[in-house]
Each structure stands twice: as C-alpha cells, then as structure tokens.
C-alpha positions as CSV (number, residue, x, y, z in Angstrom):
1,T,137.2,64.9,55.4
2,N,134.4,62.8,56.3
3,V,131.2,64.7,57.2
4,T,128.4,62.8,59.0
5,S,125.1,64.5,58.7
6,Y,122.8,64.4,61.9
7,K,120.3,61.7,61.6
8,K,117.1,62.1,64.0
9,V,116.4,58.7,65.7
10,K,113.0,57.9,66.8
11,C,111.6,57.1,70.2
12,A,111.6,53.5,71.2
13,F,107.7,53.9,72.2
14,C,105.9,56.2,69.9
15,N,108.1,57.1,67.1
16,E,108.7,60.8,67.9
17,D,112.2,62.4,67.5
18,R,114.0,61.1,70.7
19,M,116.2,62.9,73.0
20,P,119.9,62.7,72.2
21,T,120.6,61.3,75.6
22,S,117.7,58.7,75.7
23,R,116.2,56.0,73.7
24,Y,112.8,58.1,74.3
25,C,111.3,61.4,73.5
26,M,110.7,63.5,76.5
27,R,107.1,62.6,77.3
28,C,107.9,58.6,76.9
29,W,110.9,59.1,79.0
30,V,108.7,61.0,81.7
31,S,106.0,58.5,81.3
32,I,108.1,55.7,82.4
33,P,108.4,56.1,86.1
34,V,104.9,57.5,86.3
35,K,103.3,54.7,84.5
36,K,105.5,51.5,85.1
37,K,107.5,52.4,88.6
38,W,104.5,54.1,90.3
39,R,101.7,52.1,88.7
40,M,99.6,54.8,87.8
41,P,96.7,54.0,85.4
42,N,96.6,55.2,81.9
43,N,94.1,58.0,81.8
44,E,93.8,61.7,81.5
45,E,95.0,62.2,85.1
46,T,98.1,60.5,84.7
47,E,98.5,62.3,81.3
48,L,98.0,65.6,82.8
49,L,100.6,64.9,85.5
50,I,103.1,63.8,82.8
51,S,102.5,67.3,81.3
52,K,102.9,69.0,84.5
53,L,106.1,67.3,85.3
54,I,107.6,68.1,81.9
55,E,106.5,71.9,82.4
56,K,108.3,71.9,85.8
57,L,111.3,70.7,84.3
58,Y,111.4,73.4,81.8
59,L,110.4,76.0,84.4
60,S,113.3,74.9,86.6
61,D,115.7,75.7,83.7
62,F,116.7,71.8,83.9
63,S,118.1,72.5,87.4
64,C,118.1,70.0,90.3
65,F,115.5,71.4,93.3
66,Y,118.1,70.7,95.9
67,T,121.3,71.7,94.5
68,G,121.0,73.8,91.2
69,I,123.2,71.2,89.2
70,K,122.1,71.1,85.6
71,L,119.9,68.3,84.6
72,I,120.1,66.2,81.6
73,P,117.1,64.0,80.9
74,G,118.0,60.4,80.0
75,L,121.5,60.9,81.8
76,N,121.2,62.4,85.4
77,A,117.7,63.7,85.8
78,S,115.3,62.0,88.1
79,I,111.9,62.8,89.8
80,D,112.0,62.8,93.7
81,H,108.8,62.8,96.2
82,R,109.6,65.4,98.6
83,I,107.5,63.3,101.2
84,P,108.4,59.6,100.1
85,K,105.3,57.2,99.1
86,N,106.3,55.1,102.1
87,K,105.9,58.0,104.3
88,G,102.4,59.1,102.9
89,G,103.6,60.9,100.2
90,E,101.5,61.0,96.9
91,N,102.1,61.3,93.3
92,T,101.0,65.0,92.9
93,I,102.8,67.5,91.1
94,E,103.1,69.5,94.6
95,N,105.2,66.5,95.9
96,L,107.3,65.9,92.9
97,E,110.8,67.5,92.2
98,W,113.3,67.1,89.5
99,V,116.4,66.3,91.2
100,H,119.9,64.9,90.3
101,V,119.9,61.1,90.3
102,G,122.9,61.1,92.7
103,I,120.9,63.2,95.1
104,N,117.8,61.3,94.9
105,N,119.8,58.2,95.9
106,M,121.3,60.0,98.8
107,K,118.0,61.3,99.7
108,A,116.6,57.8,99.6
109,D,113.3,57.4,101.9
110,R,113.9,60.5,104.0
111,T,111.4,63.4,103.8
112,E,112.6,66.7,102.4
113,K,112.9,68.1,105.9
114,Q,114.8,64.8,107.1
115,F,117.1,65.2,104.2
116,I,118.0,68.9,104.7
117,A,118.6,68.5,108.3
118,A,121.1,65.6,107.4
119,Y,122.9,67.1,104.4
120,G,122.0,70.8,104.5
121,S,125.8,72.1,104.6
122,M,126.6,69.7,101.7
123,L,123.6,71.3,99.6
124,V,124.8,74.7,100.3
125,E,128.1,73.7,98.9
126,Y,126.6,72.2,95.8
127,N,124.3,75.1,95.0
128,L,127.4,77.3,95.1
129,L,129.6,75.1,92.9
130,A,126.3,74.7,90.5
131,S,125.9,78.7,90.5
132,K,129.6,79.0,89.3
133,G,129.0,76.5,86.8
134,I,131.4,73.9,88.2
135,I,129.0,71.1,88.5
C-alpha cells in the first residue's frame, strides 16, 4: 500500500499552518473581508475585531447564527452584518454574525428583522434539519 504522510501547508500570507479548507490560516482568512472588502485600517482596533470574530466562531461551535448549519471556514462560512452597512450597520462585533454563505447571499441587504420576516419558516426548518445532523 502507498501511504502518504500528512504535510502541513503554510498560509499564503503569513506562513503559519493553514486551514485544510483554505489557502490561509484562520486569522488571515478572517482578515480578508475585514481589511480588504470592508477597507478597515490596519490598526489595533481592527486586529481586536478579527480576534473577537474568531472567538465568536468558536463560541458558536462553528454553527450558522440563523440556521445552526455547521460552518467550515474557507468552505461555507461567511460574516453577516445583522444590520447591513448600506442601512447604517457598522463593523462592530455586536452587528456581525457567522452564517452559512448561502444564507448570507439569501439575506442580501435585508436587516435581520426583514430577513426573519421573509424567511422565518424556512429558517425554522433548517434549524430542525441542522439539529438532526442532516445539513
């Protein structure tokens, strides 16, 4: 038999061990939307937000805020603004949640209240399926 040993691959940005599902380590992967997409400055406040986002992901047990679907960083996890930026929402830890990328796309620029009003019954069904390990 041919046995292949596990080789740790390094992050494309910082040379730390990367996540198996990404080209980046967790910290660099989270910093991409924060620093590049949201154009937050490279300072202590931004670094603290990145740390809090990583902590929030672990505290959620890698589960989607709206559905409970298991999140895999670099594959299906994304960060949602509960109140979208175009509706006055800010890049604060209180306004940010980890969600499944498909749910984030479905939510689009709706507020959390608008999203739940439009898709509440579907979210309940997803929660049930996620709790049973089906999705």
